[in-house]
C-alpha positions as CSV (number, residue, x, y, z in Angstrom):
1,M,14.9,20.2,0.8
2,A,16.2,16.6,0.6
3,E,15.4,14.9,-2.7
4,L,12.9,12.0,-2.8
5,I,14.2,9.2,-4.8
6,F,11.6,6.5,-5.5
7,Y,12.7,2.9,-6.6
8,T,9.9,1.0,-8.2
9,N,8.6,-1.2,-11.0
10,P,5.2,-0.7,-12.5
11,M,4.4,-4.4,-11.9
12,S,4.8,-4.1,-8.2
13,R,3.5,-2.8,-4.9
14,G,5.5,0.4,-5.9
15,R,2.2,1.4,-7.4
16,I,0.8,2.0,-4.0
17,V,3.7,4.2,-3.1
18,R,3.3,6.1,-6.4
19,W,-0.2,7.0,-5.4
20,M,1.0,8.1,-1.9
21,L,3.7,10.2,-3.5
22,E,1.1,11.8,-5.7
23,E,-1.0,12.5,-2.7
24,V,1.8,14.2,-0.9
25,G,2.5,16.5,-3.8
26,Q,6.3,16.9,-3.4
27,P,8.6,16.5,-6.3
28,Y,10.3,13.1,-6.5
29,H,12.6,11.2,-8.9
30,A,11.6,7.6,-9.9
31,E,14.2,5.0,-10.6
32,I,12.7,2.0,-12.4
33,V,14.4,-1.3,-11.3
34,D,14.0,-4.3,-13.5
35,F,13.1,-7.7,-11.9
36,G,15.9,-10.3,-11.8
37,A,19.5,-9.5,-11.5
38,P,19.2,-5.5,-11.4
39,M,17.0,-5.9,-8.3
40,K,19.1,-8.6,-6.5
41,S,22.6,-7.0,-7.0
42,P,24.3,-3.7,-6.4
43,P,23.8,-0.9,-6.7
44,Y,20.1,-1.5,-5.8
45,S,20.7,-4.4,-3.3
46,D,22.7,-1.7,-1.3
47,I,19.4,0.1,-1.0
48,N,17.3,-2.9,-0.2
49,P,19.2,-6.3,0.6
50,M,15.8,-8.0,0.1
51,G,16.0,-7.4,-3.5
52,K,12.4,-6.1,-3.6
53,V,10.8,-2.8,-4.6
54,P,9.5,-0.3,-3.6
55,A,12.0,1.7,-1.7
56,L,12.4,5.3,-0.9
57,R,15.4,7.5,-0.2
58,H,14.9,10.8,1.3
59,G,18.2,12.5,1.8
60,E,20.1,10.1,3.9
61,T,17.1,8.2,5.0
62,V,16.3,4.9,3.3
63,V,12.8,3.3,3.9
64,T,11.6,-0.1,2.6
65,E,8.3,-1.8,2.9
66,T,5.3,-0.3,1.3
67,P,3.2,0.5,4.5
68,A,6.3,1.9,6.2
69,I,6.9,4.2,3.2
70,C,3.4,5.4,3.2
71,A,3.6,6.1,6.9
72,Y,6.9,7.9,6.6
73,L,5.7,10.1,3.8
74,A,2.6,11.1,5.9
75,D,4.8,12.2,8.8
76,A,7.5,13.7,6.6
77,F,5.1,16.0,4.9
78,P,2.4,16.7,7.5
79,E,1.1,19.6,5.4
80,A,-0.4,17.0,3.1
81,G,-2.9,16.0,5.9
82,L,-2.4,12.3,5.3
83,A,-2.2,11.2,9.0
84,P,-3.7,12.4,12.3
85,A,-1.5,14.5,14.5
86,P,0.7,12.3,16.8
87,Q,-1.4,13.6,19.9
88,S,-4.7,13.2,18.2
89,A,-7.2,10.7,19.5
90,E,-7.5,9.4,15.9
91,R,-3.8,8.4,15.8
92,G,-4.6,5.0,17.4
93,R,-7.3,4.2,14.8
94,Y,-5.0,5.3,12.0
95,Y,-2.1,2.9,13.4
96,R,-4.7,0.1,13.8
97,W,-5.8,0.0,10.2
98,M,-2.4,0.8,8.7
99,F,-0.9,-2.3,10.6
100,F,-4.0,-4.4,10.0
101,G,-3.3,-3.8,6.3
102,A,0.4,-4.6,6.6
103,G,-0.2,-7.7,8.8
104,P,-3.5,-9.7,8.7
105,L,-4.9,-8.4,5.4
106,E,-1.6,-8.8,3.4
107,A,-0.9,-12.3,4.8
108,A,-4.5,-13.6,4.4
109,I,-4.7,-12.4,0.9
110,T,-1.3,-13.6,-0.2
111,N,-1.7,-17.0,1.5
112,R,-5.0,-17.6,-0.2
113,A,-3.6,-16.4,-3.6
114,C,-0.8,-19.0,-3.1
115,G,-3.2,-21.8,-2.4
116,F,-2.6,-22.1,1.3
117,Q,-5.7,-23.0,3.3
118,A,-5.0,-23.2,7.0
119,S,-6.7,-25.8,9.1
120,E,-8.5,-24.6,12.3
121,Q,-5.5,-25.7,14.4
122,Q,-3.0,-23.9,12.0
123,G,-5.3,-20.8,12.2
124,R,-4.5,-20.5,15.9
125,L,-0.7,-20.0,15.0
126,L,-1.5,-17.4,12.3
127,G,-1.6,-13.8,13.3
128,Y,-4.7,-13.3,11.2
129,G,-6.6,-16.4,12.3
130,S,-8.6,-17.0,9.2
131,F,-9.3,-15.4,5.8
132,V,-13.0,-15.1,6.7
133,T,-12.4,-13.3,9.9
134,V,-10.0,-10.9,8.1
135,M,-12.7,-10.2,5.4
136,D,-15.4,-9.7,8.1
137,T,-13.2,-7.4,10.1
138,L,-12.2,-5.3,7.0
139,E,-15.9,-5.1,6.0
140,K,-16.8,-3.5,9.3
141,A,-14.0,-1.1,9.1
142,V,-14.9,0.3,5.7
143,S,-18.5,0.4,6.5
144,A,-18.2,2.4,9.8
145,S,-17.3,5.6,8.0
146,D,-16.3,7.1,4.7
147,Y,-12.7,6.5,5.5
148,L,-10.7,4.3,7.8
149,V,-10.0,7.2,10.1
150,G,-13.6,8.7,10.2
151,D,-14.3,11.4,7.6
152,T,-10.7,12.1,6.7
153,F,-8.8,10.5,4.0
154,S,-5.4,9.2,5.1
155,A,-2.4,7.2,4.3
156,A,-4.2,4.2,5.7
157,D,-6.8,4.5,2.9
158,V,-4.0,4.6,0.3
159,Y,-2.5,1.3,1.5
160,V,-5.6,-0.6,2.5
161,G,-7.7,0.8,-0.5
162,S,-5.0,-0.3,-2.9
163,Q,-5.1,-3.8,-1.5
164,I,-8.9,-3.8,-1.8
165,A,-8.6,-2.5,-5.4
166,W,-6.1,-5.3,-6.3
167,G,-8.3,-7.9,-4.6
168,L,-11.5,-6.9,-6.4
169,R,-9.8,-6.7,-9.7
170,H,-7.9,-9.9,-9.6
171,G,-10.5,-11.9,-7.7
172,T,-8.2,-12.5,-4.5
173,M,-10.9,-11.3,-2.3
174,E,-14.7,-11.4,-2.2
175,K,-16.5,-8.6,-4.1
176,R,-18.5,-7.7,-1.2
177,P,-20.8,-4.5,-1.6
178,A,-19.0,-2.7,1.2
179,F,-15.6,-3.2,-0.5
180,V,-16.9,-1.9,-3.8
181,R,-18.5,1.1,-2.2
182,Y,-15.4,1.9,-0.3
183,W,-13.1,1.7,-3.4
184,D,-15.6,3.8,-5.4
185,R,-15.0,6.6,-2.8
186,L,-11.3,6.4,-3.5
187,K,-10.7,5.6,-7.1
188,D,-11.5,9.0,-8.6
189,R,-9.0,10.9,-6.4
190,P,-6.9,13.0,-8.8
191,A,-3.7,11.6,-7.2
192,A,-4.9,8.0,-7.7
193,I,-5.7,8.7,-11.3
194,R,-2.3,10.4,-12.0
195,A,-0.5,7.6,-10.3
196,T,-2.3,4.9,-12.3
197,R,-1.7,6.7,-15.5
198,I,2.1,7.0,-14.9
199,D,2.5,3.3,-14.1
200,D,0.2,2.1,-16.9
201,D,2.3,4.2,-19.4
202,L,5.5,2.7,-17.9
203,L,4.1,-0.7,-18.2
204,A,3.0,-0.2,-21.8
205,E,6.6,1.0,-22.7
206,T,8.0,-2.0,-21.0
207,K,6.0,-4.4,-23.0
208,K,7.0,-2.7,-26.3
209,A,10.7,-3.0,-25.4
């Protein structure tokens, strides 16, 4: 079996991929990449020229971008049951919310955290329209069923759920009851707990160094 090599930093979106890897349950090797020069220069820049983590190498395949890595892992290891079958009627719903998280949700939260407030006219140019529209849409999605794809936990919940957890913790999104209830359904998953513990321990070691 091809080796999984995971490039990350405990202060990055790599924490989302760590959770996904723990859900998949396959052995992997983590390479911690420091911010600054190590992330922007060889050998890591040969993996990701953007100079960002996370990244994943699976044999000869290299995948970057957090949602792409999550989707790739779900398909590479279907026995983990983290994505609907390609021919399933639920596949479209899965794609919808995975890409909603990667597009409108990520952009809306990041822009707001950076202090960018779009005017009504600017909102027509933005893929997400407005922050309020994104939050209202997300609230409906997490209220419709236990998980984003009906009653089955999937990689979409790992990705979108991680963004909701971050937003609630750091105040970058409203603490709506529906968001809190949704995260409460995810936070005690054994894989999520393991992943958080691993990265928190790495972060503590980094601060001691």
